[in-house]
VMD Tcl script that builds the backbone (N, CA, C; Angstrom):
set m [mol new atoms 435]
animate dup $m
set s [atomselect $m all]
$s set {name element resname resid chain x y z} {
  {N N MET 1 A 269.076 160.779 47.972}
  {CA C MET 1 A 270.250 160.783 48.793}
  {C C MET 1 A 269.920 161.206 50.219}
  {N N TRP 2 A 269.198 162.305 50.418}
  {CA C TRP 2 A 268.849 162.776 51.752}
  {C C TRP 2 A 267.646 162.043 52.324}
  {N N LYS 3 A 266.945 161.288 51.493}
  {CA C LYS 3 A 265.751 160.595 51.966}
  {C C LYS 3 A 266.078 159.451 52.914}
  {N N ASN 4 A 267.236 158.824 52.776}
  {CA C ASN 4 A 267.604 157.678 53.614}
  {C C ASN 4 A 268.365 158.071 54.870}
  {N N ARG 5 A 268.482 159.346 55.110}
  {CA C ARG 5 A 269.209 159.809 56.285}
  {C C ARG 5 A 268.382 159.511 57.546}
  {N N PRO 6 A 269.003 158.983 58.609}
  {CA C PRO 6 A 268.245 158.706 59.832}
  {C C PRO 6 A 267.842 160.014 60.511}
  {N N PRO 7 A 266.755 159.982 61.281}
  {CA C PRO 7 A 266.323 161.202 61.967}
  {C C PRO 7 A 267.345 161.585 63.039}
  {N N PRO 8 A 267.425 162.873 63.367}
  {CA C PRO 8 A 268.373 163.285 64.414}
  {C C PRO 8 A 267.958 162.704 65.759}
  {N N LEU 9 A 268.956 162.406 66.576}
  {CA C LEU 9 A 268.688 161.826 67.893}
  {C C LEU 9 A 268.273 162.911 68.874}
  {N N ASP 10 A 267.243 162.622 69.610}
  {CA C ASP 10 A 266.821 163.488 70.691}
  {C C ASP 10 A 267.716 163.188 71.887}
  {N N LEU 11 A 268.085 164.210 72.676}
  {CA C LEU 11 A 268.965 163.988 73.812}
  {C C LEU 11 A 268.356 163.061 74.857}
  {N N CYS 12 A 267.050 162.966 74.894}
  {CA C CYS 12 A 266.395 162.122 75.881}
  {C C CYS 12 A 266.029 160.748 75.335}
  {N N SER 13 A 266.338 160.481 74.080}
  {CA C SER 13 A 265.939 159.197 73.504}
  {C C SER 13 A 266.844 158.082 74.015}
  {N N PRO 14 A 266.306 156.861 74.123}
  {CA C PRO 14 A 267.116 155.728 74.576}
  {C C PRO 14 A 268.301 155.462 73.659}
  {N N LEU 15 A 268.173 155.749 72.349}
  {CA C LEU 15 A 269.290 155.527 71.428}
  {C C LEU 15 A 270.466 156.447 71.752}
  {N N CYS 16 A 270.171 157.627 72.231}
  {CA C CYS 16 A 271.229 158.570 72.571}
  {C C CYS 16 A 271.890 158.190 73.900}
  {N N LEU 17 A 271.122 157.702 74.847}
  {CA C LEU 17 A 271.654 157.349 76.159}
  {C C LEU 17 A 272.326 155.976 76.182}
  {N N ARG 18 A 271.992 155.111 75.237}
  {CA C ARG 18 A 272.503 153.740 75.264}
  {C C ARG 18 A 274.027 153.656 75.324}
  {N N PRO 19 A 274.786 154.404 74.493}
  {CA C PRO 19 A 276.248 154.307 74.605}
  {C C PRO 19 A 276.767 154.713 75.979}
  {N N LEU 20 A 276.123 155.686 76.604}
  {CA C LEU 20 A 276.546 156.103 77.927}
  {C C LEU 20 A 276.272 155.033 78.966}
  {N N LEU 21 A 275.154 154.329 78.819}
  {CA C LEU 21 A 274.772 153.339 79.808}
  {C C LEU 21 A 275.493 152.013 79.610}
  {N N GLU 22 A 275.948 151.721 78.394}
  {CA C GLU 22 A 276.620 150.455 78.142}
  {C C GLU 22 A 278.085 150.485 78.546}
  {N N GLU 23 A 278.694 151.668 78.564}
  {CA C GLU 23 A 280.093 151.770 78.937}
  {C C GLU 23 A 280.210 151.725 80.457}
  {N N PRO 24 A 281.068 150.837 80.990}
  {CA C PRO 24 A 281.231 150.811 82.443}
  {C C PRO 24 A 281.982 152.045 82.929}
  {N N VAL 25 A 281.453 152.675 83.955}
  {CA C VAL 25 A 282.081 153.844 84.545}
  {C C VAL 25 A 282.395 153.498 85.991}
  {N N SER 26 A 283.636 153.665 86.367}
  {CA C SER 26 A 284.018 153.305 87.727}
  {C C SER 26 A 283.503 154.350 88.706}
  {N N ALA 27 A 283.230 153.894 89.908}
  {CA C ALA 27 A 282.780 154.801 90.960}
  {C C ALA 27 A 283.875 155.796 91.295}
  {N N ARG 28 A 285.119 155.364 91.195}
  {CA C ARG 28 A 286.238 156.254 91.485}
  {C C ARG 28 A 286.263 157.434 90.516}
  {N N ALA 29 A 286.006 157.162 89.239}
  {CA C ALA 29 A 286.000 158.235 88.241}
  {C C ALA 29 A 284.873 159.225 88.525}
  {N N LEU 30 A 283.710 158.722 88.919}
  {CA C LEU 30 A 282.592 159.618 89.230}
  {C C LEU 30 A 282.882 160.477 90.450}
  {N N VAL 31 A 283.491 159.881 91.485}
  {CA C VAL 31 A 283.819 160.638 92.689}
  {C C VAL 31 A 284.862 161.707 92.383}
  {N N LEU 32 A 285.881 161.349 91.596}
  {CA C LEU 32 A 286.899 162.334 91.230}
  {C C LEU 32 A 286.306 163.477 90.412}
  {N N LEU 33 A 285.409 163.157 89.502}
  {CA C LEU 33 A 284.757 164.197 88.713}
  {C C LEU 33 A 283.935 165.118 89.603}
  {N N LEU 34 A 283.195 164.533 90.532}
  {CA C LEU 34 A 282.376 165.321 91.448}
  {C C LEU 34 A 283.245 166.227 92.312}
  {N N LEU 35 A 284.333 165.688 92.857}
  {CA C LEU 35 A 285.208 166.500 93.699}
  {C C LEU 35 A 285.891 167.609 92.917}
  {N N ALA 36 A 286.291 167.309 91.699}
  {CA C ALA 36 A 286.974 168.321 90.890}
  {C C ALA 36 A 286.052 169.471 90.526}
  {N N THR 37 A 284.793 169.176 90.290}
  {CA C THR 37 A 283.868 170.237 89.886}
  {C C THR 37 A 283.189 170.899 91.073}
  {N N ALA 38 A 282.995 170.167 92.166}
  {CA C ALA 38 A 282.255 170.718 93.295}
  {C C ALA 38 A 283.148 171.413 94.313}
  {N N GLY 39 A 284.402 171.019 94.392}
  {CA C GLY 39 A 285.301 171.596 95.388}
  {C C GLY 39 A 285.392 173.105 95.343}
  {N N PRO 40 A 285.667 173.699 94.195}
  {CA C PRO 40 A 285.767 175.164 94.151}
  {C C PRO 40 A 284.451 175.874 94.480}
  {N N ALA 41 A 283.336 175.221 94.257}
  {CA C ALA 41 A 282.041 175.863 94.536}
  {C C ALA 41 A 281.796 176.005 96.031}
  {N N CYS 42 A 282.504 175.242 96.846}
  {CA C CYS 42 A 282.274 175.271 98.287}
  {C C CYS 42 A 283.031 176.393 98.995}
  {N N TYR 43 A 283.940 177.038 98.294}
  {CA C TYR 43 A 284.768 178.056 98.929}
  {C C TYR 43 A 284.489 179.435 98.363}
  {N N GLY 44 A 284.755 180.442 99.186}
  {CA C GLY 44 A 284.633 181.827 98.767}
  {C C GLY 44 A 285.789 182.622 99.347}
  {N N TRP 45 A 285.835 183.895 99.039}
  {CA C TRP 45 A 286.876 184.781 99.547}
  {C C TRP 45 A 286.246 185.833 100.441}
  {N N ARG 46 A 286.899 186.136 101.551}
  {CA C ARG 46 A 286.390 187.129 102.492}
  {C C ARG 46 A 287.503 188.131 102.790}
  {N N ALA 47 A 287.172 189.418 102.645}
  {CA C ALA 47 A 288.140 190.474 102.961}
  {C C ALA 47 A 288.423 190.443 104.453}
  {N N GLU 48 A 289.688 190.579 104.790}
  {CA C GLU 48 A 290.112 190.499 106.178}
  {C C GLU 48 A 290.734 191.826 106.611}
  {N N PRO 49 A 289.938 192.670 107.252}
  {CA C PRO 49 A 290.511 193.912 107.754}
  {C C PRO 49 A 291.201 193.648 109.094}
  {N N PRO 50 A 292.000 194.483 109.594}
  {CA C PRO 50 A 292.440 195.727 108.993}
  {C C PRO 50 A 293.752 195.575 108.237}
  {N N ALA 51 A 294.635 194.630 108.660}
  {CA C ALA 51 A 295.961 194.575 108.042}
  {C C ALA 51 A 296.325 193.139 107.650}
  {N N PRO 52 A 296.986 192.970 106.517}
  {CA C PRO 52 A 297.363 191.622 106.073}
  {C C PRO 52 A 298.279 190.901 107.056}
  {N N GLU 53 A 299.172 191.661 107.726}
  {CA C GLU 53 A 300.093 190.995 108.656}
  {C C GLU 53 A 299.363 190.368 109.832}
  {N N ASP 54 A 298.264 190.998 110.280}
  {CA C ASP 54 A 297.474 190.411 111.364}
  {C C ASP 54 A 296.817 189.103 110.916}
  {N N LEU 55 A 296.280 189.102 109.717}
  {CA C LEU 55 A 295.664 187.903 109.165}
  {C C LEU 55 A 296.668 186.757 109.098}
  {N N ILE 56 A 297.844 187.023 108.568}
  {CA C ILE 56 A 298.839 185.977 108.353}
  {C C ILE 56 A 299.426 185.495 109.680}
  {N N ARG 57 A 299.682 186.409 110.593}
  {CA C ARG 57 A 300.303 186.017 111.864}
  {C C ARG 57 A 299.330 185.334 112.824}
  {N N THR 58 A 298.056 185.708 112.794}
  {CA C THR 58 A 297.116 185.142 113.765}
  {C C THR 58 A 296.367 183.919 113.245}
  {N N ARG 59 A 295.961 183.921 111.982}
  {CA C ARG 59 A 295.139 182.818 111.466}
  {C C ARG 59 A 295.932 181.793 110.677}
  {N N HIS 60 A 297.121 182.136 110.218}
  {CA C HIS 60 A 297.989 181.232 109.450}
  {C C HIS 60 A 297.240 180.551 108.300}
  {N N PRO 61 A 296.633 181.324 107.386}
  {CA C PRO 61 A 295.901 180.706 106.281}
  {C C PRO 61 A 296.855 180.008 105.306}
  {N N SER 62 A 296.351 178.984 104.637}
  {CA C SER 62 A 297.183 178.286 103.656}
  {C C SER 62 A 297.202 179.021 102.316}
  {N N LEU 63 A 296.221 179.888 102.092}
  {CA C LEU 63 A 296.138 180.618 100.833}
  {C C LEU 63 A 295.499 181.981 101.082}
  {N N VAL 64 A 296.107 183.041 100.579}
  {CA C VAL 64 A 295.526 184.382 100.650}
  {C C VAL 64 A 295.533 184.984 99.255}
  {N N ARG 65 A 294.579 185.866 99.035}
  {CA C ARG 65 A 294.518 186.597 97.775}
  {C C ARG 65 A 294.788 188.061 98.097}
  {N N LEU 66 A 295.862 188.572 97.540}
  {CA C LEU 66 A 296.252 189.955 97.779}
  {C C LEU 66 A 295.927 190.801 96.558}
  {N N THR 67 A 295.309 191.956 96.799}
  {CA C THR 67 A 295.077 192.931 95.740}
  {C C THR 67 A 296.031 194.082 95.994}
  {N N THR 68 A 296.853 194.363 95.003}
  {CA C THR 68 A 297.840 195.432 95.164}
  {C C THR 68 A 297.221 196.778 94.792}
  {N N ARG 69 A 297.918 197.822 95.125}
  {CA C ARG 69 A 297.415 199.175 94.860}
  {C C ARG 69 A 297.291 199.464 93.365}
  {N N ASP 70 A 298.045 198.735 92.526}
  {CA C ASP 70 A 297.918 198.930 91.075}
  {C C ASP 70 A 296.864 198.012 90.458}
  {N N GLY 71 A 296.098 197.270 91.295}
  {CA C GLY 71 A 294.971 196.482 90.815}
  {C C GLY 71 A 295.266 195.018 90.526}
  {N N ARG 72 A 296.511 194.569 90.658}
  {CA C ARG 72 A 296.825 193.158 90.408}
  {C C ARG 72 A 296.335 192.296 91.565}
  {N N ARG 73 A 295.899 191.086 91.234}
  {CA C ARG 73 A 295.523 190.100 92.252}
  {C C ARG 73 A 296.563 188.997 92.244}
  {N N ILE 74 A 297.073 188.687 93.422}
  {CA C ILE 74 A 298.118 187.677 93.552}
  {C C ILE 74 A 297.667 186.649 94.582}
  {N N LEU 75 A 297.613 185.375 94.169}
  {CA C LEU 75 A 297.345 184.295 95.107}
  {C C LEU 75 A 298.667 183.885 95.727}
  {N N VAL 76 A 298.721 183.860 97.054}
  {CA C VAL 76 A 299.947 183.487 97.756}
  {C C VAL 76 A 299.644 182.275 98.617}
  {N N ALA 77 A 300.348 181.165 98.313}
  {CA C ALA 77 A 300.186 179.934 99.088}
  {C C ALA 77 A 301.201 179.916 100.221}
  {N N ASN 78 A 300.781 179.421 101.377}
  {CA C ASN 78 A 301.624 179.332 102.576}
  {C C ASN 78 A 302.319 180.662 102.878}
  {N N PRO 79 A 301.543 181.746 103.036}
  {CA C PRO 79 A 302.163 183.061 103.248}
  {C C PRO 79 A 302.817 183.160 104.624}
  {N N ARG 80 A 303.923 183.865 104.666}
  {CA C ARG 80 A 304.635 184.141 105.907}
  {C C ARG 80 A 305.040 185.611 105.890}
  {N N MET 81 A 305.159 186.190 107.066}
  {CA C MET 81 A 305.640 187.561 107.180}
  {C C MET 81 A 307.142 187.542 107.389}
  {N N LEU 82 A 307.858 188.232 106.527}
  {CA C LEU 82 A 309.293 188.441 106.685}
  {C C LEU 82 A 309.521 189.940 106.750}
  {N N GLY 83 A 309.603 190.450 107.964}
  {CA C GLY 83 A 309.706 191.897 108.154}
  {C C GLY 83 A 308.410 192.568 107.747}
  {N N ASP 84 A 308.489 193.478 106.775}
  {CA C ASP 84 A 307.289 194.169 106.293}
  {C C ASP 84 A 306.875 193.665 104.913}
  {N N THR 85 A 307.136 192.360 104.650}
  {CA C THR 85 A 306.853 191.766 103.346}
  {C C THR 85 A 306.113 190.452 103.524}
  {N N VAL 86 A 305.107 190.227 102.684}
  {CA C VAL 86 A 304.427 188.926 102.635}
  {C C VAL 86 A 305.232 188.052 101.681}
  {N N HIS 87 A 305.658 186.908 102.183}
  {CA C HIS 87 A 306.503 186.006 101.419}
  {C C HIS 87 A 305.772 184.670 101.284}
  {N N GLY 88 A 305.780 184.083 100.082}
  {CA C GLY 88 A 305.145 182.783 99.862}
  {C C GLY 88 A 305.299 182.362 98.420}
  {N N TRP 89 A 304.544 181.356 98.045}
  {CA C TRP 89 A 304.572 180.851 96.681}
  {C C TRP 89 A 303.368 181.391 95.938}
  {N N GLN 90 A 303.584 181.808 94.702}
  {CA C GLN 90 A 302.485 182.354 93.915}
  {C C GLN 90 A 301.599 181.233 93.404}
  {N N SER 91 A 300.315 181.280 93.728}
  {CA C SER 91 A 299.245 180.379 93.268}
  {C C SER 91 A 299.263 179.006 93.908}
  {N N SER 92 A 300.417 178.379 94.101}
  {CA C SER 92 A 300.466 177.045 94.696}
  {C C SER 92 A 301.845 176.832 95.309}
  {N N PRO 93 A 301.996 175.818 96.166}
  {CA C PRO 93 A 303.311 175.556 96.754}
  {C C PRO 93 A 304.391 175.216 95.726}
  {N N ARG 94 A 304.004 174.905 94.501}
  {CA C ARG 94 A 304.991 174.610 93.457}
  {C C ARG 94 A 305.239 175.794 92.531}
  {N N GLY 95 A 304.535 176.894 92.777}
  {CA C GLY 95 A 304.712 178.073 91.937}
  {C C GLY 95 A 305.973 178.831 92.314}
  {N N PRO 96 A 306.251 179.921 91.611}
  {CA C PRO 96 A 307.449 180.710 91.929}
  {C C PRO 96 A 307.277 181.451 93.252}
  {N N LEU 97 A 308.392 181.694 93.926}
  {CA C LEU 97 A 308.352 182.471 95.163}
  {C C LEU 97 A 307.969 183.908 94.846}
  {N N VAL 98 A 307.222 184.516 95.766}
  {CA C VAL 98 A 306.777 185.895 95.564}
  {C C VAL 98 A 306.933 186.647 96.885}
  {N N ASP 99 A 307.356 187.900 96.773}
  {CA C ASP 99 A 307.441 188.812 97.917}
  {C C ASP 99 A 306.608 190.039 97.594}
  {N N VAL 100 A 305.672 190.368 98.486}
  {CA C VAL 100 A 304.820 191.538 98.270}
  {C C VAL 100 A 304.962 192.455 99.485}
  {N N PRO 101 A 305.493 193.656 99.301}
  {CA C PRO 101 A 305.616 194.589 100.430}
  {C C PRO 101 A 304.236 194.994 100.955}
  {N N LEU 102 A 304.142 195.162 102.263}
  {CA C LEU 102 A 302.866 195.565 102.870}
  {C C LEU 102 A 302.371 196.894 102.302}
  {N N ALA 103 A 303.271 197.795 101.979}
  {CA C ALA 103 A 302.878 199.099 101.448}
  {C C ALA 103 A 302.185 198.985 100.090}
  {N N ALA 104 A 302.420 197.872 99.369}
  {CA C ALA 104 A 301.818 197.694 98.046}
  {C C ALA 104 A 300.459 197.002 98.111}
  {N N ILE 105 A 300.069 196.506 99.295}
  {CA C ILE 105 A 298.826 195.730 99.425}
  {C C ILE 105 A 297.664 196.658 99.763}
  {N N GLN 106 A 296.631 196.585 98.938}
  {CA C GLN 106 A 295.406 197.355 99.189}
  {C C GLN 106 A 294.401 196.526 99.976}
  {N N LEU 107 A 294.294 195.219 99.652}
  {CA C LEU 107 A 293.297 194.347 100.267}
  {C C LEU 107 A 293.862 192.941 100.396}
  {N N ALA 108 A 293.603 192.311 101.530}
  {CA C ALA 108 A 293.978 190.912 101.738}
  {C C ALA 108 A 292.696 190.120 101.992}
  {N N GLU 109 A 292.557 188.988 101.288}
  {CA C GLU 109 A 291.377 188.146 101.432}
  {C C GLU 109 A 291.806 186.720 101.774}
  {N N ALA 110 A 291.034 186.088 102.643}
  {CA C ALA 110 A 291.296 184.703 103.016}
  {C C ALA 110 A 290.179 183.827 102.463}
  {N N ARG 111 A 290.530 182.611 102.128}
  {CA C ARG 111 A 289.549 181.658 101.622}
  {C C ARG 111 A 288.792 181.060 102.794}
  {N N TYR 112 A 287.482 180.868 102.624}
  {CA C TYR 112 A 286.671 180.277 103.684}
  {C C TYR 112 A 285.663 179.318 103.077}
  {N N LEU 113 A 285.192 178.401 103.903}
  {CA C LEU 113 A 284.181 177.430 103.482}
  {C C LEU 113 A 282.826 178.116 103.476}
  {N N HIS 114 A 282.157 178.116 102.339}
  {CA C HIS 114 A 280.851 178.761 102.168}
  {C C HIS 114 A 279.778 177.714 102.449}
  {N N ALA 115 A 279.114 177.815 103.606}
  {CA C ALA 115 A 278.173 176.783 104.050}
  {C C ALA 115 A 276.974 176.624 103.110}
  {N N ALA 116 A 276.407 177.726 102.630}
  {CA C ALA 116 A 275.226 177.631 101.756}
  {C C ALA 116 A 275.576 176.968 100.432}
  {N N ARG 117 A 276.713 177.334 99.851}
  {CA C ARG 117 A 277.128 176.711 98.589}
  {C C ARG 117 A 277.407 175.225 98.787}
  {N N THR 118 A 278.067 174.884 99.893}
  {CA C THR 118 A 278.385 173.481 100.158}
  {C C THR 118 A 277.103 172.662 100.298}
  {N N THR 119 A 276.119 173.203 100.997}
  {CA C THR 119 A 274.836 172.515 101.136}
  {C C THR 119 A 274.186 172.327 99.771}
  {N N GLY 120 A 274.213 173.352 98.942}
  {CA C GLY 120 A 273.647 173.251 97.597}
  {C C GLY 120 A 274.350 172.212 96.751}
  {N N VAL 121 A 275.666 172.148 96.845}
  {CA C VAL 121 A 276.428 171.160 96.073}
  {C C VAL 121 A 276.090 169.753 96.532}
  {N N VAL 122 A 276.010 169.547 97.846}
  {CA C VAL 122 A 275.698 168.217 98.372}
  {C C VAL 122 A 274.290 167.792 97.945}
  {N N LEU 123 A 273.323 168.693 98.076}
  {CA C LEU 123 A 271.953 168.363 97.675}
  {C C LEU 123 A 271.850 168.148 96.162}
  {N N GLY 124 A 272.532 168.984 95.395}
  {CA C GLY 124 A 272.523 168.838 93.941}
  {C C GLY 124 A 273.168 167.536 93.497}
  {N N ALA 125 A 274.298 167.180 94.109}
  {CA C ALA 125 A 274.971 165.929 93.759}
  {C C ALA 125 A 274.098 164.730 94.127}
  {N N GLY 126 A 273.414 164.809 95.267}
  {CA C GLY 126 A 272.506 163.724 95.656}
  {C C GLY 126 A 271.356 163.571 94.677}
  {N N THR 127 A 270.820 164.696 94.215}
  {CA C THR 127 A 269.728 164.658 93.242}
  {C C THR 127 A 270.197 164.046 91.928}
  {N N VAL 128 A 271.379 164.444 91.480}
  {CA C VAL 128 A 271.922 163.879 90.239}
  {C C VAL 128 A 272.148 162.384 90.394}
  {N N LEU 129 A 272.701 161.957 91.530}
  {CA C LEU 129 A 272.953 160.542 91.763}
  {C C LEU 129 A 271.664 159.727 91.747}
  {N N VAL 130 A 270.638 160.214 92.425}
  {CA C VAL 130 A 269.353 159.505 92.448}
  {C C VAL 130 A 268.745 159.457 91.045}
  {N N THR 131 A 268.848 160.541 90.293}
  {CA C THR 131 A 268.311 160.572 88.927}
  {C C THR 131 A 269.038 159.579 88.029}
  {N N VAL 132 A 270.361 159.556 88.094}
  {CA C VAL 132 A 271.136 158.626 87.264}
  {C C VAL 132 A 270.811 157.189 87.637}
  {N N LEU 133 A 270.733 156.902 88.920}
  {CA C LEU 133 A 270.375 155.536 89.347}
  {C C LEU 133 A 268.970 155.168 88.877}
  {N N GLY 134 A 268.049 156.117 88.941}
  {CA C GLY 134 A 266.697 155.857 88.457}
  {C C GLY 134 A 266.666 155.552 86.972}
  {N N VAL 135 A 267.423 156.306 86.186}
  {CA C VAL 135 A 267.497 156.055 84.741}
  {C C VAL 135 A 268.106 154.684 84.480}
  {N N LEU 136 A 269.170 154.354 85.204}
  {CA C LEU 136 A 269.805 153.035 85.026}
  {C C LEU 136 A 268.847 151.898 85.354}
  {N N VAL 137 A 268.103 152.031 86.444}
  {CA C VAL 137 A 267.151 150.992 86.829}
  {C C VAL 137 A 266.035 150.891 85.805}
  {N N MET 138 A 265.503 152.022 85.370}
  {CA C MET 138 A 264.392 151.996 84.413}
  {C C MET 138 A 264.824 151.418 83.068}
  {N N THR 139 A 266.049 151.705 82.629}
  {CA C THR 139 A 266.486 151.165 81.340}
  {C C THR 139 A 266.857 149.698 81.440}
  {N N SER 140 A 267.308 149.244 82.610}
  {CA C SER 140 A 267.656 147.830 82.735}
  {C C SER 140 A 266.411 146.974 82.905}
  {N N VAL 141 A 265.349 147.505 83.509}
  {CA C VAL 141 A 264.108 146.752 83.689}
  {C C VAL 141 A 263.366 146.637 82.376}
  {N N GLY 142 A 263.366 147.690 81.609}
  {CA C GLY 142 A 262.693 147.675 80.303}
  {C C GLY 142 A 261.235 148.057 80.398}
  {N N PRO 143 A 260.556 148.111 79.241}
  {CA C PRO 143 A 259.169 148.589 79.204}
  {C C PRO 143 A 258.162 147.544 79.697}
  {N N ASN 144 A 258.562 146.289 79.886}
  {CA C ASN 144 A 257.612 145.234 80.271}
  {C C ASN 144 A 257.502 145.078 81.769}
  {N N TYR 145 A 258.009 145.968 82.557}
  {CA C TYR 145 A 257.994 145.832 84.003}
  {C C TYR 145 A 256.621 145.942 84.564}
}
mol reanalyze $m
mol bondsrecalc $m
mol representation Tube
mol addrep $m
């Protein structure tokens, strides 16, 4: 019974890669996958001293991360100052409205583009693209090339 069982497939064997290579994959799907996975890697958070109201009034960030004195972290999209309160949407423009008093804020952080990470993502994506194209070319040419 176990004697006729086929051997396990190696991840690098052509039999394992064949289903992946035979299925057509649109360029749009690959670009969307790359953007969805690489986008967050390009950004980081930077603490903005001294006061959250200065950050919001002068730089007008689209997203801030507030750490309250009790340790909670709140993402506020499109923050605005209303008196002594940070007002905006929690996590995204479609989230619930949130008001955080300045007295409750311990730290305010703004999102920024991380140049080193972005360079790494671009170089890594290029390497993956060249490798995939190389595999596709080598498998389509065959062993008699």
